[in-house]
C-alpha positions as CSV (number, residue, x, y, z in Angstrom):
1,M,-72.6,84.6,-16.9
2,S,-71.1,83.4,-20.2
3,E,-72.0,79.8,-21.2
4,L,-68.9,79.4,-23.3
5,L,-65.7,77.9,-21.8
6,S,-62.4,79.7,-22.2
7,Q,-59.4,78.1,-23.8
8,D,-57.6,77.5,-20.4
9,E,-60.8,75.8,-19.0
10,V,-60.9,73.5,-22.0
11,N,-57.2,72.5,-21.6
12,A,-57.7,71.8,-17.9
13,L,-60.8,69.6,-18.7
14,L,-58.9,67.6,-21.3
15,Q,-56.0,67.0,-18.9
16,S,-58.2,65.7,-16.1
17,V,-60.1,63.1,-18.3
18,P,-58.0,60.3,-20.0
19,L,-59.0,59.7,-23.5
20,T,-58.9,56.0,-24.7
21,E,-60.3,54.5,-27.8
22,Q,-61.1,51.3,-26.0
23,E,-63.8,53.1,-23.9
24,G,-65.6,54.2,-27.1
25,E,-65.0,57.9,-26.6
26,A,-64.8,60.0,-29.7
27,P,-61.8,62.2,-30.1
28,V,-62.5,65.9,-29.3
29,A,-61.6,67.8,-32.4
30,A,-64.1,70.7,-32.1
31,F,-62.0,72.7,-29.8
32,A,-59.0,74.6,-31.0
33,V,-56.6,73.0,-28.6
34,P,-52.9,73.6,-29.2
35,A,-51.0,70.5,-30.3
36,A,-49.1,68.8,-27.5
37,A,-46.5,66.0,-27.3
38,P,-48.4,62.6,-27.2
39,A,-48.1,60.8,-23.9
40,P,-46.9,57.2,-24.0
41,E,-49.9,54.9,-23.9
42,T,-49.8,51.5,-22.1
43,T,-51.5,49.1,-24.4
44,Y,-52.3,45.4,-24.3
45,A,-49.4,44.7,-26.6
46,A,-46.9,46.2,-24.1
47,Y,-48.1,43.9,-21.4
48,R,-48.1,41.0,-23.8
49,K,-44.3,41.3,-24.4
50,R,-43.6,40.9,-20.7
51,A,-45.9,38.0,-20.1
52,S,-44.8,34.3,-20.3
53,R,-46.8,31.1,-20.4
54,Y,-47.0,29.1,-17.1
55,D,-47.9,25.5,-17.1
56,F,-49.4,24.5,-13.7
57,K,-48.9,20.8,-14.4
58,R,-45.2,21.3,-14.9
59,P,-44.0,24.4,-12.9
60,N,-40.4,25.3,-13.1
61,R,-39.3,25.2,-9.5
62,I,-35.6,24.9,-10.3
63,S,-33.9,28.0,-11.8
64,K,-31.7,27.7,-14.9
65,N,-28.6,28.6,-12.9
66,V,-29.1,25.7,-10.5
67,L,-29.7,23.3,-13.4
68,Q,-26.5,24.5,-15.1
69,S,-24.6,23.9,-11.9
70,L,-26.0,20.4,-11.6
71,H,-24.9,19.8,-15.2
72,F,-21.4,20.9,-14.5
73,L,-21.3,18.9,-11.3
74,H,-22.5,15.6,-12.8
75,E,-20.2,16.1,-15.9
76,R,-17.2,15.8,-13.6
77,Y,-18.9,12.9,-11.8
78,A,-19.3,11.1,-15.1
79,R,-15.6,11.4,-15.9
80,N,-14.4,10.2,-12.5
81,F,-16.9,7.3,-12.5
82,A,-15.8,6.2,-15.9
83,L,-12.2,6.0,-14.8
84,N,-13.1,3.9,-11.7
85,L,-15.5,1.7,-13.6
86,S,-12.8,0.9,-16.3
87,A,-10.5,-0.3,-13.5
88,Y,-13.4,-2.2,-11.9
89,L,-14.5,-4.0,-15.0
90,R,-11.1,-4.1,-16.7
91,T,-12.4,-2.8,-19.9
92,L,-12.8,0.5,-21.7
93,T,-15.7,2.4,-20.3
94,D,-17.2,5.8,-21.3
95,I,-20.0,7.7,-19.5
96,V,-21.7,10.7,-21.1
97,L,-24.1,13.1,-19.4
98,L,-27.1,13.4,-21.8
99,S,-29.5,15.8,-19.9
100,V,-30.5,17.5,-16.7
101,D,-34.3,18.2,-16.8
102,Q,-37.1,18.8,-14.4
103,L,-40.4,17.1,-14.8
104,S,-43.1,15.5,-12.6
105,Y,-42.4,12.2,-10.8
106,A,-45.2,10.5,-12.7
107,E,-43.6,11.3,-16.1
108,F,-40.3,10.0,-14.8
109,L,-41.9,6.7,-13.9
110,M,-43.6,6.5,-17.3
111,S,-40.3,6.9,-19.0
112,L,-38.8,3.8,-17.4
113,P,-39.2,0.2,-18.7
114,E,-41.7,-2.1,-16.8
115,T,-38.8,-4.2,-15.4
116,T,-35.6,-2.5,-14.4
117,C,-33.1,-2.1,-11.6
118,I,-34.3,0.8,-9.5
119,N,-32.7,1.7,-6.1
120,V,-33.9,3.8,-3.3
121,V,-31.1,5.9,-1.8
122,K,-31.3,7.9,1.4
123,I,-29.7,11.4,1.5
124,A,-27.9,12.0,4.8
125,P,-27.8,14.1,6.9
126,H,-30.2,16.5,5.3
127,G,-32.9,13.9,4.9
128,G,-34.8,12.9,1.8
129,T,-34.7,10.1,-0.8
130,L,-33.6,9.9,-4.4
131,A,-34.2,7.1,-7.0
132,Y,-31.2,5.6,-8.9
133,E,-32.3,3.5,-12.0
134,V,-30.0,1.3,-14.0
135,N,-31.3,0.1,-17.3
136,P,-31.5,-3.7,-17.7
137,T,-29.2,-3.6,-20.8
138,L,-26.5,-2.0,-18.6
139,V,-27.1,-4.4,-15.8
140,F,-26.6,-7.5,-18.0
141,A,-23.5,-5.9,-19.6
142,V,-21.9,-5.3,-16.2
143,I,-22.7,-8.9,-15.0
144,E,-21.3,-10.3,-18.3
145,K,-17.9,-8.5,-17.7
146,L,-17.8,-9.5,-14.0
147,M,-18.3,-13.1,-14.9
148,G,-15.5,-13.0,-17.5
149,G,-17.6,-12.8,-20.6
150,S,-17.3,-10.5,-23.6
151,S,-18.7,-6.9,-23.8
152,E,-21.2,-8.0,-26.5
153,T,-24.4,-9.1,-24.6
154,P,-27.7,-10.0,-26.2
155,T,-30.7,-7.9,-25.4
156,M,-32.7,-9.6,-22.6
157,N,-36.3,-8.7,-21.8
158,R,-36.8,-10.4,-18.5
159,E,-36.8,-9.6,-14.8
160,I,-33.5,-9.3,-13.0
161,T,-33.0,-12.2,-10.5
162,Q,-31.9,-11.8,-6.9
163,I,-28.5,-13.4,-7.7
164,E,-28.0,-10.8,-10.5
165,Q,-29.0,-8.0,-8.2
166,N,-26.3,-9.1,-5.7
167,L,-23.7,-9.3,-8.5
168,V,-24.4,-5.7,-9.7
169,E,-24.4,-4.4,-6.1
170,G,-20.7,-3.5,-6.3
171,F,-21.4,-1.4,-9.4
172,I,-24.2,0.5,-7.6
173,E,-22.1,1.1,-4.5
174,M,-19.3,2.5,-6.7
175,A,-21.7,4.8,-8.5
176,L,-23.0,6.2,-5.2
177,R,-19.5,6.5,-3.7
178,D,-18.3,8.6,-6.6
179,L,-21.5,10.6,-6.5
180,Q,-20.9,11.4,-2.9
181,D,-17.4,12.5,-3.7
182,G,-18.8,14.8,-6.4
183,W,-21.3,16.4,-4.1
184,Q,-18.7,17.2,-1.4
185,T,-18.1,20.5,-3.3
186,I,-21.6,21.8,-2.3
187,G,-22.0,20.2,1.2
188,D,-21.3,17.2,3.4
189,T,-23.7,14.7,1.9
190,H,-23.8,10.9,2.2
191,F,-25.8,8.6,-0.1
192,V,-26.9,5.3,1.6
193,L,-28.5,2.5,-0.4
194,D,-31.9,1.7,1.3
195,R,-33.5,-1.0,-0.9
196,R,-33.7,-2.4,-4.4
197,E,-36.7,-3.0,-6.6
198,T,-37.4,-4.3,-10.1
199,S,-40.7,-2.5,-10.7
200,P,-40.7,1.3,-10.9
201,Q,-44.3,1.4,-9.7
202,L,-43.1,0.1,-6.3
203,V,-40.9,3.1,-5.7
204,Q,-42.9,6.2,-4.6
205,I,-40.4,8.7,-3.1
206,V,-42.7,11.7,-3.7
207,A,-46.2,12.4,-4.9
208,P,-46.8,11.8,-8.6
209,N,-47.3,15.5,-9.3
210,E,-44.2,16.6,-7.5
211,I,-41.4,18.1,-9.5
212,V,-38.1,16.1,-9.7
213,V,-34.8,16.7,-11.4
214,V,-33.8,13.7,-13.7
215,I,-30.1,13.4,-14.6
216,V,-29.6,11.0,-17.5
217,F,-26.3,9.2,-18.3
218,E,-25.3,6.9,-21.1
219,V,-22.8,4.2,-20.1
220,K,-20.8,2.5,-22.8
221,I,-19.0,-0.8,-21.8
222,G,-17.0,-2.1,-24.7
223,Q,-19.6,-2.7,-27.5
224,S,-22.6,-2.5,-25.2
225,S,-24.3,0.6,-23.9
226,G,-27.2,1.4,-21.4
227,M,-28.8,4.2,-19.5
228,M,-28.7,5.1,-15.9
229,N,-30.9,7.9,-14.2
230,F,-30.7,9.8,-11.0
231,C,-34.1,11.2,-9.9
232,I,-33.8,13.9,-7.2
233,P,-37.0,15.6,-5.9
234,A,-36.8,19.3,-6.2
235,I,-37.8,19.8,-2.6
236,Y,-34.6,18.0,-1.5
237,L,-32.4,20.4,-3.5
238,E,-33.5,23.5,-1.6
239,P,-30.8,23.2,1.1
240,F,-28.1,23.2,-1.6
241,A,-29.6,26.1,-3.7
242,V,-27.1,28.7,-2.4
243,E,-24.1,26.4,-2.8
244,L,-25.2,25.4,-6.3
245,K,-25.5,29.1,-7.4
246,Q,-22.1,29.8,-6.1
247,E,-20.7,26.8,-7.9
248,N,-22.1,28.2,-11.1
249,R,-19.9,31.2,-10.8
250,T,-16.7,29.1,-11.2
251,D,-15.7,26.4,-13.6
252,I,-16.1,23.4,-11.4
253,S,-15.2,21.0,-14.2
254,T,-11.5,22.1,-13.9
255,R,-11.2,23.0,-10.2
256,I,-9.5,20.3,-8.1
257,T,-11.3,19.6,-4.9
258,A,-10.3,17.9,-1.6
259,A,-12.0,14.7,-2.9
260,D,-9.8,14.8,-6.0
261,Y,-6.7,15.0,-3.9
262,R,-7.8,12.1,-1.7
263,R,-8.4,10.0,-4.8
264,L,-5.0,10.9,-6.2
265,D,-3.4,10.0,-2.9
266,S,-5.2,6.6,-2.8
267,V,-3.9,5.8,-6.4
268,L,-0.4,7.0,-5.7
269,E,-0.2,4.9,-2.5
270,K,-0.7,1.7,-4.5
271,A,2.0,2.6,-7.1
272,A,5.1,0.4,-7.1
273,V,8.6,1.9,-7.2
274,T,12.1,0.4,-7.2
275,L,14.5,1.1,-4.4
276,G,18.2,0.6,-5.0
277,V,21.5,1.3,-3.1
278,D,24.8,2.2,-4.7
279,L,27.5,0.6,-2.5
280,A,30.5,1.7,-4.5
281,Q,31.8,2.5,-8.0
282,K,35.2,1.9,-9.5
283,R,36.6,2.6,-13.0
284,L,38.6,-0.2,-14.7
285,R,40.4,-0.5,-18.0
286,I,39.3,-3.1,-20.4
287,Q,42.7,-4.8,-19.9
288,E,42.2,-5.0,-16.2
289,L,38.5,-6.2,-16.6
290,L,39.6,-9.1,-18.9
291,A,42.3,-10.1,-16.4
292,L,39.9,-10.6,-13.5
293,K,39.5,-14.1,-12.2
294,E,37.9,-15.8,-9.3
295,G,39.4,-14.8,-5.9
296,D,40.7,-11.4,-7.0
297,I,40.1,-8.5,-4.7
298,L,39.2,-5.0,-5.8
299,S,40.1,-2.1,-3.5
300,L,37.3,0.6,-3.4
301,D,37.8,4.3,-2.8
302,R,35.5,4.5,0.2
303,T,35.3,3.1,3.7
304,V,32.7,0.6,4.9
305,D,31.1,3.2,7.3
306,A,30.7,5.9,4.6
307,P,27.1,6.9,3.8
308,V,25.6,5.4,0.6
309,S,23.2,6.8,-1.8
310,V,19.6,5.3,-1.8
311,K,17.8,5.8,-5.1
312,V,14.0,5.7,-5.8
313,S,13.2,4.7,-9.4
314,G,16.8,5.6,-10.3
315,L,16.8,9.0,-8.7
316,P,19.0,9.7,-5.6
317,K,16.6,10.4,-2.7
318,F,18.2,9.5,0.6
319,R,21.6,9.0,2.3
320,G,21.9,5.8,4.3
321,L,24.3,3.6,6.3
322,F,24.9,0.0,5.0
323,G,25.3,-3.0,7.2
324,T,23.6,-6.2,8.3
325,R,20.5,-6.9,10.4
326,K,19.3,-10.4,11.5
327,G,21.6,-12.0,9.0
328,K,20.4,-9.9,6.1
329,K,21.9,-6.9,4.3
330,A,20.1,-3.6,5.4
331,V,20.3,0.1,4.9
332,R,19.6,2.6,7.6
333,I,18.1,5.9,6.3
334,L,20.1,8.8,7.7
335,S,18.7,11.8,5.7
336,S,17.2,13.0,2.5
337,I,19.5,14.3,-0.2
338,T,18.3,17.8,0.3
339,E,18.5,17.6,4.1
340,E,21.8,15.9,4.7
341,H,23.2,15.8,8.2
342,A,25.9,14.0,10.0
343,P,25.0,10.6,11.7
344,S,24.0,11.1,15.3
345,P,25.3,9.0,18.1
346,S,21.9,7.3,18.3
347,D,22.6,5.8,14.9
348,E,25.3,3.6,16.4
349,G,24.3,0.1,17.4
350,I,21.5,0.0,14.9
351,F,23.1,-2.9,13.1
352,E,24.6,-6.0,14.5
353,S,27.8,-5.5,12.5
354,I,29.3,-3.2,10.0
355,D,32.3,-4.8,8.3
356,A,33.9,-5.4,5.0
357,H,32.2,-8.8,4.7
358,A,28.8,-7.1,4.5
359,I,30.0,-5.3,1.4
């Protein structure tokens, strides 16, 4: 039996045993093996490209898509709240969304001043709690405007009194109401103010190492400015994860929602318009106009029971019937201009009298 291996046996042996330089094996060059195409080797550098650092102290529990959706959602909230706050304080107000970040709750508390206005807000009906913090500089600016002062307030480093907390309660309720309207796009959510505190250390909505989403706004009231922060625990955002991802597919900053329509309706309902009635018209020459004197009678080219035109802000809108009611002149609306119809028998007897003296 020959002790030498054939060329086929050498090739089969080389294919069955992987050759790597890390195991310290010397390359086999003594055999006359035909050159073959090199197989792709999986090295440490290949794994290194796919690896990413992970910080166990600050894990990223919220995806970038959800954070982007929260950014768009609260950008629109900032615009709406700025409009309502301007009307509430009767001064120019601007609100800018600065950042939407995720960090631990302990880091959020450390970023707040020792004395501030921090509110505990319940999230209904899903359950949970969020923290709403208003910087003292902003609190004193709001109070100054509510009390009739100027927008330039000195910086005060003191605790907010109970009376000042009661004065700023309207501002806080307005902020939560507009926030609730903004969140209607992702679910039926209500924000209810639970309690107010002046020390951040007294508010423990989650464990210190829990991840929270902090939404930071800058509020400018005239010449003064201050910060306000919403701190939402990441665990309470999980029920809205699907809706937030869907919101990210569309531009929610330009889409009009049902809450926007309700807000527009409430504003339009309070708008004042003028209502006028054209009884009759007659053309006169200047000579006839100058000859008019007290007691003269002008004959009109219409009867007293003819429909009159009712105008809204100068535009014809309705057809009506003119007369008197309880000693006062009145107009009975018969139809709109686009839906004219003849007066029905039920229209008779509406007025006490319809005569020439009413006109």
